[in-house]
Structures are given as C-alpha cells and as structure tokens.
C-alpha positions as CSV (number, residue, x, y, z in Angstrom):
1,M,28.3,4.9,11.8
2,G,29.3,2.7,9.1
3,N,28.0,5.0,6.3
4,K,31.1,7.3,5.8
5,G,31.8,8.0,2.1
6,Q,28.1,7.7,1.3
7,K,28.1,11.0,-0.8
8,Q,30.0,9.2,-3.6
9,E,27.5,6.5,-3.7
10,G,24.2,8.7,-3.2
11,R,23.2,8.9,-6.7
12,L,21.5,6.0,-8.6
13,S,21.8,5.3,-12.3
14,A,18.5,4.9,-14.5
15,F,18.7,1.1,-14.2
16,Q,18.9,1.2,-10.4
17,Y,15.9,3.4,-10.2
18,T,14.1,1.0,-12.7
19,A,15.0,-2.2,-10.8
20,Y,13.9,-0.7,-7.6
21,A,10.6,0.4,-9.0
22,F,9.8,-2.8,-10.7
23,G,9.1,-4.5,-7.5
24,D,6.0,-2.3,-6.6
25,L,4.9,-3.4,-10.3
26,G,5.4,-7.0,-9.5
27,Y,3.6,-6.8,-6.3
28,Q,0.7,-4.8,-7.6
29,M,0.0,-7.5,-10.4
30,V,-0.7,-9.8,-7.6
31,Y,-2.0,-7.9,-4.4
32,Y,-4.4,-5.8,-6.6
33,W,-6.6,-8.8,-6.8
34,V,-6.5,-9.2,-2.7
35,V,-7.4,-5.6,-2.3
36,S,-9.9,-5.0,-5.0
37,F,-11.7,-8.3,-5.4
38,T,-11.6,-10.5,-2.1
39,T,-14.5,-9.2,-0.7
40,I,-16.9,-9.6,-3.8
41,Y,-15.1,-12.6,-4.8
42,C,-16.1,-14.2,-1.4
43,T,-19.5,-13.0,-1.2
44,D,-20.6,-13.6,-5.1
45,V,-18.5,-16.5,-6.0
46,F,-17.4,-18.3,-2.8
47,G,-20.9,-17.8,-1.2
48,L,-20.2,-16.3,2.2
49,S,-22.2,-13.6,3.7
50,A,-20.7,-10.0,3.8
51,A,-20.8,-10.1,7.7
52,A,-18.8,-13.5,7.6
53,V,-16.4,-12.2,5.3
54,S,-15.8,-9.1,7.5
55,V,-15.2,-11.2,10.4
56,V,-12.8,-13.6,9.0
57,M,-10.8,-10.7,7.3
58,L,-10.8,-8.5,10.4
59,I,-9.2,-11.6,12.5
60,A,-6.8,-12.2,9.5
61,R,-5.6,-8.5,9.2
62,L,-5.3,-7.9,13.1
63,Y,-3.1,-10.9,13.2
64,D,-1.0,-9.6,10.5
65,A,-0.7,-6.2,11.9
66,V,0.2,-7.3,15.4
67,N,2.9,-9.6,13.9
68,N,4.5,-6.7,11.8
69,P,7.0,-5.2,14.4
70,F,8.3,-8.9,15.1
71,L,8.6,-9.6,11.4
72,G,10.3,-6.0,11.1
73,S,12.6,-6.6,13.8
74,M,13.9,-10.0,12.6
75,I,14.3,-8.5,8.9
76,D,16.6,-5.8,10.5
77,K,18.7,-8.4,12.0
78,T,19.2,-10.5,8.8
79,K,22.7,-10.8,7.6
80,S,23.3,-12.3,4.2
81,K,25.3,-12.0,1.2
82,M,22.2,-10.1,-0.6
83,G,21.9,-7.6,2.5
84,R,19.2,-7.4,5.1
85,Y,16.3,-6.6,3.1
86,R,16.4,-8.2,-0.6
87,P,16.2,-12.0,0.5
88,W,12.9,-10.9,2.2
89,I,11.8,-9.2,-1.1
90,L,12.3,-12.4,-3.0
91,I,10.9,-14.7,-0.2
92,G,7.7,-12.4,0.3
93,G,7.0,-11.7,-3.2
94,I,7.1,-15.4,-4.4
95,G,5.4,-16.4,-1.2
96,L,2.7,-13.7,-2.1
97,A,1.9,-15.0,-5.7
98,I,1.3,-18.7,-4.4
99,S,-0.9,-17.7,-1.5
100,T,-3.1,-15.5,-3.4
101,C,-3.6,-18.3,-6.1
102,L,-4.6,-20.4,-3.0
103,L,-7.0,-17.6,-1.7
104,F,-8.8,-17.3,-5.0
105,W,-9.2,-21.1,-5.5
106,A,-13.0,-21.2,-5.2
107,H,-14.9,-24.0,-3.4
108,P,-18.5,-22.8,-3.2
109,D,-19.8,-26.4,-2.5
110,W,-18.0,-26.6,0.9
111,P,-19.8,-26.2,4.1
112,A,-20.0,-22.7,5.5
113,G,-17.6,-23.4,8.3
114,A,-15.1,-25.0,5.9
115,K,-15.3,-22.1,3.7
116,N,-14.9,-19.5,6.5
117,F,-11.8,-21.5,7.9
118,Y,-10.2,-21.7,4.4
119,V,-10.6,-18.0,3.5
120,G,-9.3,-17.0,7.1
121,A,-6.3,-19.2,6.9
122,M,-5.3,-18.3,3.2
123,Y,-6.0,-14.5,3.9
124,M,-3.5,-14.7,6.7
125,L,-1.0,-16.3,4.6
126,V,-1.5,-13.7,2.1
127,A,-1.2,-10.9,4.3
128,T,2.1,-12.6,6.1
129,F,3.7,-12.8,2.7
130,A,2.7,-9.3,1.6
131,T,3.9,-7.8,4.9
132,I,7.1,-9.5,4.6
133,F,7.7,-8.1,1.0
134,Y,6.4,-4.7,1.5
135,M,8.2,-3.9,4.9
136,A,11.5,-5.0,3.3
137,Y,10.7,-3.2,0.1
138,M,9.9,0.2,2.2
139,A,13.2,-0.4,4.1
140,L,15.2,-0.9,1.1
141,N,14.3,2.9,0.1
142,G,16.3,4.0,3.1
143,C,19.4,1.9,2.2
144,I,19.9,2.6,-1.5
145,S,21.0,6.2,-0.8
146,A,21.4,8.8,1.9
147,D,20.2,11.6,-0.2
148,P,16.4,12.5,0.7
149,M,15.9,13.7,-3.1
150,V,17.0,10.4,-4.3
151,R,15.0,8.4,-2.0
152,A,12.0,10.7,-3.2
153,R,12.9,10.0,-6.8
154,A,13.1,6.3,-6.2
155,S,9.7,6.4,-4.5
156,S,8.4,8.3,-7.5
157,Y,9.7,5.8,-9.7
158,R,8.0,3.0,-7.4
159,V,4.6,4.8,-7.2
160,V,4.5,5.4,-11.1
161,L,5.1,1.5,-11.9
162,N,2.5,0.6,-8.9
163,N,-0.1,2.7,-10.8
164,F,0.8,1.5,-14.1
165,G,0.3,-2.0,-12.9
166,I,-3.2,-0.8,-11.6
167,F,-3.8,1.0,-15.0
168,I,-3.0,-2.4,-16.9
169,L,-5.0,-4.4,-14.4
170,A,-8.1,-1.9,-14.8
171,F,-8.4,-3.6,-18.3
172,L,-6.8,-6.9,-17.9
173,A,-8.8,-7.9,-14.7
174,P,-12.3,-7.5,-16.2
175,A,-11.2,-9.1,-19.6
176,A,-9.6,-11.9,-17.8
177,L,-12.6,-12.7,-15.7
178,S,-14.9,-12.5,-18.5
179,Y,-12.9,-14.8,-20.6
180,F,-12.4,-17.5,-18.0
181,G,-15.8,-17.1,-16.3
182,K,-17.6,-18.6,-19.4
183,G,-19.9,-21.2,-18.2
184,S,-18.7,-20.9,-14.6
185,A,-17.0,-18.2,-12.5
186,N,-15.5,-20.7,-10.0
187,N,-12.1,-20.7,-11.6
188,S,-12.2,-17.4,-13.4
189,Y,-10.1,-15.6,-10.5
190,L,-7.6,-18.4,-10.1
191,F,-6.8,-18.7,-13.8
192,S,-6.6,-14.7,-14.2
193,I,-4.2,-14.6,-11.0
194,L,-2.1,-17.2,-12.5
195,I,-1.4,-15.0,-15.5
196,C,-0.8,-12.0,-13.4
197,S,1.8,-14.0,-11.4
198,V,3.7,-14.8,-14.4
199,I,3.9,-11.2,-15.1
200,G,4.7,-10.1,-11.5
201,I,7.3,-12.6,-10.3
202,P,9.9,-11.4,-12.8
203,C,9.5,-7.9,-11.7
204,I,10.1,-8.8,-8.3
205,L,13.3,-11.0,-9.1
206,M,14.5,-7.8,-10.8
207,T,14.4,-5.7,-7.5
208,A,15.9,-8.4,-5.5
209,F,18.8,-8.9,-7.8
210,G,19.2,-5.5,-9.6
211,T,19.4,-3.1,-6.4
212,K,22.3,-2.6,-3.7
213,E,22.1,-1.7,-0.1
214,V,24.8,0.9,0.6
215,I,23.6,2.3,4.0
216,Q,24.8,-0.3,6.7
217,P,23.7,-0.6,10.4
218,T,26.0,-0.2,13.1
219,A,28.4,-3.1,14.1
220,T,26.3,-4.1,17.0
221,Q,22.9,-4.1,15.0
222,E,22.1,-7.6,15.6
223,K,22.1,-7.3,19.4
224,I,19.5,-4.5,19.4
225,S,16.2,-5.8,21.6
226,M,12.9,-5.3,20.9
227,K,12.7,-3.0,23.9
228,S,15.5,-0.9,22.7
229,Q,13.6,-0.4,19.3
230,L,10.3,0.3,21.0
231,H,12.2,3.1,23.0
232,A,13.7,4.5,19.8
233,L,10.2,4.6,18.2
234,K,8.7,6.3,21.2
235,N,11.1,9.1,21.1
236,N,10.6,9.4,17.1
237,K,7.9,12.1,16.9
238,P,8.4,12.5,13.0
239,M,7.7,8.7,12.9
240,I,4.8,8.9,15.0
241,L,3.1,11.4,12.9
242,I,3.8,9.4,9.8
243,F,2.4,6.3,11.4
244,V,-0.9,8.2,11.9
245,A,-1.0,9.8,8.5
246,M,-0.4,6.3,7.1
247,T,-3.3,4.8,9.3
248,T,-5.8,7.3,8.2
249,H,-4.5,7.0,4.5
250,G,-4.9,3.2,4.8
251,I,-8.5,3.7,5.8
252,S,-9.3,6.0,3.0
253,M,-7.4,4.2,0.3
254,N,-8.8,0.7,1.3
255,A,-12.1,2.0,1.4
256,R,-12.0,3.2,-2.1
257,L,-10.4,0.2,-3.3
258,A,-13.0,-2.1,-1.5
259,M,-16.0,-0.2,-2.5
260,A,-15.1,0.7,-6.0
261,T,-16.1,-2.7,-7.3
262,F,-19.4,-2.7,-5.6
263,Y,-20.1,1.0,-6.3
264,C,-19.4,0.6,-10.0
265,T,-21.1,-2.6,-10.3
266,Y,-24.5,-1.8,-8.6
267,F,-24.6,2.1,-8.3
268,A,-22.8,3.3,-11.4
269,G,-23.7,1.0,-14.2
270,G,-21.4,-1.9,-14.2
271,L,-17.5,-3.1,-14.6
272,S,-17.2,-0.7,-17.7
273,T,-17.3,2.2,-15.3
274,F,-14.8,0.6,-13.1
275,T,-12.6,0.5,-15.9
276,V,-12.8,4.0,-16.9
277,Y,-12.7,5.2,-13.0
278,N,-9.6,3.1,-12.4
279,S,-7.8,4.0,-15.7
280,I,-8.2,7.8,-14.8
281,N,-7.3,7.1,-11.0
282,S,-4.2,5.2,-12.0
283,I,-3.0,7.7,-14.9
284,M,-3.4,10.5,-12.5
285,A,-1.6,8.7,-9.6
286,M,1.4,8.1,-12.0
287,V,1.4,11.8,-12.8
288,G,1.3,12.6,-9.2
289,A,3.9,10.0,-8.5
290,F,6.1,11.6,-11.2
291,T,5.7,15.2,-10.1
292,A,5.9,14.6,-6.4
293,P,9.7,15.3,-6.1
294,F,9.0,18.6,-7.9
295,V,6.5,19.6,-5.5
296,Y,8.7,18.4,-2.6
297,R,11.4,20.6,-4.2
298,L,9.1,23.6,-4.2
299,F,8.6,23.3,-0.3
300,R,11.8,21.6,0.6
301,D,9.5,20.0,3.3
302,K,8.0,16.6,2.5
303,G,5.3,17.2,5.3
304,K,4.2,20.4,4.2
305,A,4.0,19.2,0.4
306,A,2.0,16.1,1.6
307,R,-0.6,17.9,3.5
308,Y,-1.5,20.6,0.8
309,I,-2.0,17.5,-1.5
310,M,-4.2,15.8,0.9
311,Y,-6.5,18.9,1.3
312,A,-7.1,18.9,-2.4
313,S,-7.6,15.2,-2.7
314,A,-10.2,15.2,0.1
315,A,-12.1,17.9,-1.3
316,A,-12.3,16.4,-4.6
317,M,-13.6,13.1,-3.1
318,A,-16.3,14.7,-1.1
319,A,-17.5,16.5,-4.1
320,Q,-18.0,13.3,-5.8
321,Y,-21.0,12.4,-3.5
322,F,-22.9,15.3,-5.3
323,F,-21.5,14.3,-8.8
324,P,-21.7,10.6,-8.9
325,A,-20.4,8.2,-11.6
326,P,-20.6,7.7,-14.4
327,G,-21.2,11.5,-15.0
328,I,-18.3,13.7,-16.4
329,A,-17.9,15.7,-13.1
330,F,-17.2,12.4,-11.2
331,Y,-14.3,11.7,-13.6
332,G,-13.1,15.1,-13.4
333,L,-12.8,15.0,-9.9
334,T,-11.0,11.6,-10.2
335,F,-8.2,13.4,-11.9
336,V,-7.7,15.4,-8.7
337,S,-8.1,12.7,-6.0
338,G,-6.0,10.3,-8.2
339,Y,-3.2,12.8,-8.5
340,G,-3.5,13.2,-4.7
341,L,-3.1,9.3,-4.2
342,G,0.1,9.1,-6.3
343,A,1.9,12.3,-4.8
344,F,1.0,11.4,-1.2
345,S,2.1,7.8,-1.5
346,T,5.3,8.9,-3.1
347,L,6.1,11.5,-0.2
348,A,4.8,9.5,2.5
349,F,7.1,6.4,1.9
350,S,10.2,8.6,1.2
351,M,9.6,10.1,4.7
352,I,10.3,6.7,6.5
353,P,14.0,6.5,5.7
354,D,14.4,10.2,6.8
355,A,12.8,9.1,10.2
356,S,15.1,6.3,10.2
357,D,18.2,8.6,10.0
358,Y,16.6,10.7,12.9
359,T,16.4,7.3,14.9
360,Q,20.2,6.6,14.0
361,Y,20.9,10.2,14.9
362,K,19.2,10.0,18.3
363,H,19.9,6.4,19.3
364,N,22.8,5.2,17.3
365,I,20.8,2.4,15.8
366,R,19.4,2.1,12.3
367,I,16.1,0.1,12.2
368,D,14.7,0.7,8.8
369,G,12.7,-2.7,8.9
370,F,11.1,-2.0,12.3
371,L,10.1,1.4,11.1
372,A,8.7,0.3,7.9
373,A,6.8,-2.5,9.8
374,F,5.5,0.4,12.0
375,A,4.1,2.1,9.2
376,T,2.9,-1.0,7.5
377,F,1.0,-2.0,10.8
378,G,-0.8,1.5,10.7
379,F,-1.6,1.0,7.0
380,E,-2.9,-2.6,7.3
381,A,-4.7,-1.6,10.7
382,G,-6.6,0.9,8.8
383,G,-7.4,-1.5,6.1
384,A,-8.6,-4.0,8.4
385,I,-10.9,-1.5,10.1
386,T,-12.3,-0.5,6.7
387,T,-12.7,-3.9,5.2
388,T,-14.7,-4.9,8.3
389,L,-16.8,-1.7,8.6
390,V,-17.8,-2.1,4.8
391,G,-18.7,-5.7,5.3
392,F,-20.8,-5.1,8.3
393,A,-22.6,-1.8,6.8
394,L,-23.3,-3.7,3.7
395,D,-25.0,-6.4,5.6
396,A,-26.8,-4.3,7.9
397,F,-28.4,-2.0,5.1
398,G,-29.5,-5.3,3.4
399,Y,-27.0,-5.9,0.5
400,V,-28.1,-9.0,-1.4
401,P,-25.2,-10.4,-3.8
402,N,-26.0,-10.4,-7.6
403,A,-29.3,-8.6,-7.2
404,V,-30.7,-5.1,-7.5
405,Q,-29.9,-3.1,-4.4
406,T,-32.4,-0.9,-2.4
407,P,-32.0,2.9,-2.3
408,G,-30.5,2.7,1.2
409,V,-27.8,0.4,0.0
410,L,-26.8,2.4,-3.1
411,N,-26.7,5.6,-0.9
412,L,-24.4,3.9,1.4
413,M,-22.1,2.6,-1.2
414,N,-21.9,6.3,-2.4
415,I,-21.1,7.7,1.2
416,L,-18.3,4.9,1.6
417,M,-16.8,5.7,-1.7
418,T,-16.7,9.5,-1.2
419,F,-17.4,11.3,2.2
420,G,-15.8,8.4,4.2
421,P,-12.4,8.4,2.4
422,A,-12.5,12.4,2.2
423,L,-12.7,12.6,6.0
424,M,-9.8,10.2,6.5
425,T,-7.6,12.0,3.7
426,L,-8.4,15.2,5.4
427,T,-7.1,13.8,9.0
428,A,-4.1,12.7,7.4
429,G,-3.1,16.2,6.2
430,L,-4.1,17.8,9.5
431,F,-1.7,15.5,11.4
432,L,1.2,16.4,9.3
433,I,0.9,20.0,10.4
434,R,3.0,18.9,13.2
435,Y,5.9,17.2,11.2
436,K,9.0,19.2,11.3
437,L,11.7,16.9,9.6
438,N,12.2,19.4,6.7
439,D,15.3,19.6,4.4
440,K,17.2,21.8,6.8
441,L,16.8,19.7,9.9
442,H,17.7,16.5,7.8
443,K,20.9,18.1,6.5
444,E,21.8,18.9,9.9
445,I,21.3,15.3,11.0
446,M,23.3,13.8,8.2
447,G,26.0,16.0,8.9
448,E,26.1,14.8,12.5
449,L,26.1,11.4,11.2
450,G,29.2,11.9,8.9
451,K,27.3,11.4,5.8
452,A,26.4,14.9,4.5
453,V,24.5,15.0,1.4
C-alpha cells in the first residue's frame, strides 16, 4: 500500500503541529472578510441590492461547489517534490489574498450591471482559490500521520489558530474599517484586507514549507478515473454521513457569520456588540478545539462525541432568540455555542482522513483530496444556500441599508441568528447517529492496510 513503516512516523513534533495549524490562521486572516463582510459591503458600500447580491453569490458559489470534485481529483493526481497537496496550499493561499483584495476594491459609481458582473467574477475567483487551498489543506491532515489521535490533535491545533485569527479580527476589523473609512468608506475594506494579507501569507508559507506528507498513494494513483473515485465515494457510508453533517453545519455556521454583522449593527446596538460576541465566540471555539481530542478520547468515537456537542450547541443557539444581545444571557449562551463550533470543527475535519483510510481499505485507492473536495462541496453548497436565502429574506422583508429597520426585519434577523442555525446544527448531530467508524473499527482497518497504529 506504500505506507508500511508508518508507525515510526506517526507522531509529530510541536513544530510540525504548529506549522500545520498556521495555515488556517493565515487563511482566516483573509477569508474572514469574505464570509463576514461581503454581503454588507456590497449593499452598504458598493451599492447593490440585497437581492442582487444573493443572486450573484449563489451563481458564484454553485459554480465553485460543482467545480470542487474536479479540482480535488486533479490535486490527488499531483506529483511534485513538495508532494501532492502542499503546492496547492501555496497557490491557493496566495491567490486567495490577491483575489480578495480585488473583490473589496469598491466602485460604487459604476452602472449596476457592471457592478454585478465585477462582484460575481471576483467572488468566483475568490471561491476557486479558497477551495484549492482548503481542500488541499484538509487532505494534508490525512497524510501527516496514520494515527487518528494525531490527526485529531493536528485538527485541534488548526481550529485553535483559526479561531485565534477570528478573535484578533474581532478587534482589528472594526478598528481598521474605522481608521481607513475616515472621509469615505470606499477604500476602507481594501486597505484593511491588504494589512491582513501581509499577516496571513507568511502563515500559509509556514504550512507549505514546514510540513511533510508521509502517507503516500498507491503506485497507480495517477491512473484513477473520476468514475472509480465516484464509485469509491458512493460506497463510503462514513464519508456520506460526514458530507451531510458538513452541509448542515455549513448552513448553520454561514448563517451566523453572514447575519452577525447585520444582527449586531441593526438589532443589538452596533459593531461594539459584534466585537464582544465575536470575541467570546472565538475564545470558546479555541477552548472547544483544544479540548476536542480529550472528548474524543472519552468516547473513542468521533461521531458520538461530535453529535453530543452539536445537541448542546443547538440548544444554546435556540435559547438566544429569547435572550437576545446585548444581554448577559446572550453572551453566556455564546460560551456554549462557541465551544460547540470549535469542538465540532476539530472532530469533523479529523474524520475525513479516517474515511479516506476506509476508502483505501475497501477500494485500494487513496483519494484524500477528492474526499476533502466532497466535504468542501457540502460545506460550500450549504453556504451558498444560506447566503442566498439571507439576502432574499432581507430584501423581501424590506431591509434598507444604513437606516432604522422595521420590527419585521429586526425579528427576521433574530430568527436567522438563532432558530435557523440551531435547527441545522441539530440536524447535523442527528445524522451522525449512523456514523460507525469508531476507534475499534479504524484500528482493524489500519491493521489490514499494514500500518497499524
């Protein structure tokens, strides 16, 4: 299988864990702006309607989602001195920084058609580079070690630094926008993102050059057809369940991220509330990510650990409807929902390489990139659905940029921030009831592959 002797290479040094995790910090320093600010930037600065933004972003994200499997298959077949995935981490990360700056280069004086085309084209470019980076990055988790606990710890480090980036940006983003927005908001986003890109790109370089791929594909890997990969996927029940959980999680998380700026600006008193909420959410996500391996060790079953965490997180988000921001109870419940976000992300991403082991066991092919692309497809499809529905819903209820909103719009914002994400989070947990790839089964699979851990 090309992986014998893996037991001796199964552990990672502190530097290797850190080098792997820094990639997500670099990614977050840039992509945070895309997720959190694109909609409000397009409506309040660029001058597009909420409905127009929804249509443009839906087309762009559906294009990206459909493109994912082909990109994943291409990445799996890559042969280079850096391995299969690290070159794409480099290309995707740098491309993401450049294309995001172009997306937030405002031209509010352009005709509506030109603005729609520009935002759509730039968003497609951003989504493509983000997908290239993240599917290669997720696939790398399955190639740095064969040990599921090492993978979980690497994922834990990753999610900690991911949310550390969000924590920093909770303060940096409003401050940068305020500083660069004096006199005109047109270039405030562009200059702010340029600063974050200068911070983020070196972090991505650290991952590209500071990690090593020790799990290798079979000798005939480059000859695997798309049909063979789809057949292997169809018969991989653990991966199908991960896909469903990631899709519903994508809907939930993107709804919160897209709505948070609207909710805090118009419903909860302003961006100062956003800073407090985002800080608590990020800190608790870091705690969740750090402690996720210990929760996993308690159950010896990533699926079971993930679903119990999701149940608690869903209950907390639903309760926030009745205890809205900026009340103390809202922030207290954010401790629970934030913890769930970090812990679930850690476990879910570390489940993908385990599912790749399952594919190699059943079909004698290793397709980390393709499976990562499939998971990304679900997450991004969920995000596309969410972004579209949020924009259309706001437009339908009469949202007016930079104005006092009606009670109907405010109540909609509250629902989309609480009950909607709670329902999707609960759904993710329920689907994982059928996830059976626990430690016992995984150890049997690894033994059969000749790389017992």
